C-alpha positions in Angstrom: -40.1 -35.1 -14.2 -40.9 -32.7 -11.3 -40.0 -33.8 -7.6 -41.8 -32.4 -4.0 -40.6 -32.0 -0.8 -41.3 -30.3 2.3 -42.6 -31.3 6.3 -44.6 -32.4 7.5 -45.7 -32.2 11.3 -47.7 -34.5 13.2 -48.9 -32.9 16.7 -52.1 -33.4 19.2 -52.2 -35.0 22.3 -49.5 -37.2 24.2 -51.5 -40.9 22.9 -52.8 -39.8 19.5 -51.5 -41.9 17.6 -48.8 -39.8 16.7 -46.0 -41.9 16.5 -47.5 -44.8 15.2 -48.8 -42.9 12.1 -45.3 -41.7 11.1 -44.0 -45.9 11.4 -46.7 -46.9 9.5 -46.3 -44.2 6.7 -41.5 -44.5 6.7 -42.1 -47.9 7.1 -39.4 -48.8 9.2 -40.1 -48.3 13.1 -38.2 -44.5 13.2 -40.2 -42.9 16.0 -40.8 -44.8 19.8 -44.2 -46.3 19.8 -45.0 -47.1 23.8 -48.5 -47.1 25.8 -46.8 -44.8 28.0 -48.0 -41.2 27.2 -44.7 -38.4 26.4 -42.4 -41.4 24.9 -41.1 -38.5 22.2 -39.0 -36.3 23.4 -37.2 -35.2 20.3 -38.3 -33.9 16.8 -37.5 -37.6 15.3 -38.1 -36.7 11.2 -38.7 -40.4 9.7 -38.9 -40.0 5.8 -41.4 -41.2 3.6 -41.1 -41.5 -0.9 -44.9 -41.5 -2.5 -43.9 -41.1 -6.2 -42.0 -37.8 -7.4 -42.6 -36.6 -4.0 -40.4 -37.0 -0.8 -42.0 -36.1 2.9 -40.6 -35.7 6.0 -42.4 -36.3 9.2 -41.4 -34.1 12.0 -42.8 -36.1 15.1 -43.4 -33.9 17.6 -43.6 -34.5 21.6 -47.8 -34.4 22.8 -48.9 -31.8 23.4 -50.1 -31.2 27.3 -49.9 -28.7 30.1 -46.5 -28.2 31.1 -45.7 -28.7 35.2 -41.7 -29.0 35.2 -39.0 -27.7 32.6 -38.8 -31.1 31.0 -42.7 -30.5 30.3 -42.4 -27.6 29.4 -39.3 -28.2 27.4 -41.5 -30.7 25.0 -43.8 -28.4 24.5 -42.2 -26.0 22.6 -40.5 -28.3 20.9 -43.9 -29.9 19.4 -45.2 -26.3 18.5 -41.9 -25.3 17.0 -42.2 -28.7 15.2 -45.0 -27.2 13.8 -44.3 -23.9 13.0 -41.3 -25.2 10.9 -43.1 -27.4 8.6 -44.9 -26.3 5.4 -48.2 -28.7 6.7 -49.6 -30.2 9.8 -51.6 -32.5 10.3 -54.1 -32.4 13.6 -54.1 -35.6 15.1 -57.6 -36.9 17.5 -59.0 -39.8 18.8 -61.5 -40.5 17.6 -63.2 -42.2 20.8 -61.9 -39.3 22.9 -63.0 -36.3 20.7 -62.5 -32.9 21.5 -61.3 -32.7 25.3 -59.4 -30.1 27.2 -56.5 -30.8 25.7 -57.9 -30.8 21.8 -59.5 -27.4 22.7 -56.1 -25.6 23.9 -54.1 -27.7 21.1 -57.1 -25.6 18.7 -56.2 -22.7 19.9 -52.2 -22.5 19.6 -53.5 -23.8 16.1 -54.4 -20.4 15.0 -50.8 -18.9 15.5 -49.3 -21.5 14.2 -51.5 -21.8 10.6 -50.4 -18.5 9.3 -48.9 -19.2 5.2 -49.3 -23.3 6.5 -51.4 -26.1 5.0 -53.1 -27.6 8.0 -55.0 -31.0 8.1 -57.1 -33.3 10.5 -56.9 -37.0 11.0 -58.9 -38.6 12.7 -57.3 -42.4 14.8 -58.6 -44.9 15.8 -62.2 -45.0 13.8 -62.6 -48.5 14.4 -63.7 -47.8 18.1 -66.7 -45.3 17.1 -70.0 -45.9 15.3 -69.9 -44.2 11.7 -72.7 -41.1 13.1 -70.1 -40.4 15.6 -67.4 -40.1 13.4 -69.4 -37.6 11.1 -70.4 -35.2 14.0 -66.5 -34.6 15.5 -65.6 -33.8 12.4 -68.4 -31.7 12.3 -67.7 -30.4 15.4 -63.9 -29.6 15.0 -64.2 -28.4 11.6 -66.6 -25.1 13.1 -63.9 -25.0 15.4 -61.1 -24.3 12.7 -60.8 -24.6 8.9 -58.8 -27.8 7.8 -58.1 -27.9 4.7 -59.0 -31.4 4.5 -60.0 -34.5 6.6 -59.1 -37.7 6.9 -60.8 -40.6 8.9 -58.1 -43.1 9.7 -56.4 -45.7 11.5 -52.9 -45.9 12.0 -52.3 -49.2 14.1 -54.4 -51.0 10.5 -53.4 -49.3 8.2 -56.8 -47.3 7.5 -57.1 -44.5 5.0 -53.1 -44.2 5.5 -52.1 -44.3 1.8 -55.2 -41.3 1.0 -53.8 -39.7 3.5 -49.9 -40.2 2.5 -51.6 -39.6 -1.3 -53.1 -35.9 -0.8 -49.4 -34.6 1.8 -47.6 -35.7 -0.7 -49.5 -33.9 -3.6 -49.6 -30.7 -1.1 -45.9 -30.7 -0.9 -43.6 -27.3 -2.6 -41.5 -28.4 -5.7 -38.8 -29.0 -4.7 -35.4 -31.1 -4.7 -35.6 -34.0 -2.1 -34.4 -33.2 1.4 -32.9 -36.3 2.3 -31.0 -39.3 0.0 -33.3 -41.6 -0.8 -32.4 -44.4 1.1 -32.3 -42.6 4.7 -35.2 -43.0 6.7 -34.3 -40.6 9.7 -32.0 -37.6 10.4 -31.2 -38.7 13.8 -27.8 -40.3 14.3 -27.7 -43.5 15.5 -26.6 -42.8 18.9 -29.4 -41.5 19.0 -32.2 -43.6 17.9 -30.7 -47.2 19.9 -30.8 -45.1 22.7 -34.2 -44.3 22.7 -34.7 -48.1 21.5 -33.4 -49.0 25.1 -35.4 -46.2 26.5 -38.5 -47.5 25.1 -38.0 -51.1 26.9 -37.3 -49.5 30.2 -40.1 -48.1 30.2 -42.5 -51.2 29.0 -40.7 -53.0 31.6 -41.1 -51.0 34.3 -44.0 -49.8 33.4 -45.8 -46.8 36.5 -42.2 -47.0 38.6 -39.9 -44.6 37.0 -40.4 -44.0 33.6 -39.7 -40.5 33.2 -36.9 -40.3 35.9 -34.6 -41.7 33.0 -33.1 -40.9 30.2 -30.8 -43.1 28.4 -27.3 -41.9 26.7 -25.4 -44.1 24.2 -21.7 -43.2 25.3 -19.8 -45.0 22.9 -20.6 -46.3 19.7 -17.6 -48.9 18.0 -17.0 -50.7 14.5 -15.5 -53.6 14.4 -13.9 -55.0 11.4 -16.6 -58.6 11.5 -19.0 -55.9 10.7 -20.9 -55.4 13.9 -20.5 -52.5 15.8 -20.3 -52.1 20.1 -23.2 -49.7 22.1 -22.4 -48.8 25.3 -24.7 -47.7 27.0 -25.5 -45.2 29.9 -29.5 -44.9 32.0 -29.2 -42.7 34.3 -31.7 -42.6 37.3 -32.5 -39.4 39.9 -31.9 -41.5 42.6 -30.5 -44.7 44.7 -33.6 -46.3 44.9 -34.2 -45.9 41.2 -31.1 -47.5 40.9 -31.9 -51.3 41.9 -35.3 -50.8 40.6 -34.0 -50.3 37.5 -31.1 -53.2 37.7 -33.4 -55.3 39.3 -32.8 -58.8 41.6 -29.7 -59.6 40.4 -29.2 -57.8 37.6 -31.7 -59.1 35.9 -34.5 -56.4 35.3 -31.6 -54.6 33.3 -30.1 -58.0 31.5 -33.3 -58.5 29.9 -34.1 -55.3 29.2 -29.9 -55.3 27.2 -31.5 -58.3 25.7 -34.8 -56.7 24.4 -32.9 -53.7 23.1 -30.0 -56.0 21.2 -32.9 -57.7 19.4 -34.3 -55.1 18.1 -31.4 -52.9 17.7 -30.0 -56.1 14.9 -33.4 -56.2 13.4 -33.0 -52.5 12.9 -29.4 -52.5 11.8 -29.4 -55.5 10.0 -26.2 -56.4 11.8 -24.3 -58.0 15.1 -24.4 -55.7 18.2 -22.8 -55.7 21.4 -25.0 -53.9 23.5 -23.3 -53.2 27.0 -25.5 -51.2 29.5 -24.8 -49.0 33.0 -26.5 -47.7 35.4 -25.6 -44.5 37.3 -27.5 -41.8 39.4 -27.8 -38.4 38.6 -29.7 -36.5 41.2 -30.7 -33.8 39.0 -30.4 -34.9 35.2 -33.5 -33.3 34.3 -31.9 -29.6 35.7 -28.8 -29.9 33.6 -28.5 -28.2 30.6 -26.1 -31.6 28.4 -28.9 -33.5 28.6 -31.5 -31.8 26.7 -29.5 -31.7 24.1 -28.3 -35.2 24.0 -32.3 -35.5 23.7 -32.7 -32.8 20.7 -34.8 -30.6 22.9 -33.5 -26.4 24.0 -33.1 -26.6 27.9 -34.0 -22.6 27.5 -37.5 -23.8 26.2 -38.0 -24.9 29.8 -37.9 -21.7 31.9 
């Protein structure tokens, strides 16, 4: 029996649907999905099995024009993820077409593509008529020689099985890289922090999503099979702390309940989740916060 295994990097602009596609491929919620751009900060890997092949997905932060240190570190992580992969899949939103951001990614691809297979996935195909899809596909293929083009809807699942089969066949022959039952190589502490951060992002919308980070400080296994998880939400100013806590602590309580429910479903066991909010004015400039997020602080220079 010939087994195949390798890394596939999904790249694209923020909100192109990379996390949705990853979750659909893996069949479990590994990468955080919100309607906020820039929610994937780390190269979360999801592992999908397809026949005798093991596809390890590197989900990269969206590629965009960086302005701050955190942005620069995220963009470096995205290109780094692509450079480490056997196959790169560029995701483009059907209804947005070739934006300025896509133009920049196409320029960067030429460098990254050397020695690896690059495919194109046009996502959200249910939003545009067929003829528009064809002309977009032709325009993109005229700019770059993609090995294959796939028309997909990550949200609805259209075309995803074809893409997964193709990826499996393209990967190099290799023993599997992970045990079959392991869907993510991120430590559970980090997945737990990401789940809480997602709930905060959904709850607070515009208010301060990028000014906060969540860290799992303590994870205690209990004799009854449950786990106690202590997390700290770091914000940059006292005013932000008030927003996260909400009136009489209602906001943080609601966030905690939503995060706990999802953690229990994800881990299939009882979870006791405790959240604290702390002010750290300079967390965006602290090297250890970056390594907690799986980013390299130096990449932000």
